[in-house]
C-alpha positions, 0 to 999 in steps of 0.5 A: 254868474251863478251856476243856476243862472247859466242853467237858466240861460240854457233853459231859455235857449231851449224854451225858444226852440220848444216854443217854435217847435210847438207852433210848428207841431200845431200848424204843420198839418194845415200847410198844403205847400209841400216845400214849406211843409218839408222845411218845417218837418226838417226843422223839427227833426233838427230841433230834436237833435240839438243838445239841451246841455250847456256848453261846458257840459257839452265839451266835458261830455265830448272829452269824456267820450274821447277818454273812454273810447280812445287811448289818446296817445301812441301805444305802438308804431301807428299811434293814429289808431288810438285817436278819433278821426276828429283829431286828425287836424291836430298837431298832436294827432297820433302822438299824445293829446295834451288835453287828455293824456297829460296829467298836468293838463288834466289838473288844469282842465279840472281847475278850469271846469271848477272856476267856470261852474258859475260863469255865463256862456260868454265867459265859458266860450272865451275861457274854453277857447283860450284853453283850447288854443293854448293846447292846440286842440282843434276838436275843442274849438270845433265843438264850441263853434258847432254848439254855438252855430247849432243854436243860432242857425236853428233859431234863425231858421225857425223864426224865418219858417214861423214868419212863412207859416204865419204868412201862408196860413193867414187869408190874404186880406187879413195879412196886412191887418194881422201884421199891424196888430200882432207885428213881427216885433211882438212875435220876436219879443215873445221869443226873447229876441228883442 
């Protein structure tokens, strides 16, 4: 898969979120159920926080942040001062991070990054997990899991809220007719879910 295809995957995922956001932006003022309105506004806030980048870019940005803000190896007796708290569950915590401090692993990571430039999201996840596992890197595995969960959770919550808002906004007598005419399948297909 080419890099442009991977970028398209990330754009499609973001477009689904953006379409839900636009729907909620259009209807949130029409909802007079405080609980539903709060749920929609919370979802919109969460949607603003989800990164629009690909997984590879997200992981590389996280590692670059660590490299610039922390030594990632023991410089004195209390080596843990030179590591982010996120690394505290790692076997290398306070000693030396192989992913960032080991020159051979930096070279390996660069090769991996180059080989994944044209890969799809599934291959990127698989290879990053393999790399993280071979280096016992808890942070990389957590970043992959969180990135994936953020999108899945946000889309599922958004779809559920869309159904609730449509149900709430339709007059009772029109709900059955609208469900038959429009259908949830058509709404899901419009978002690329089917």
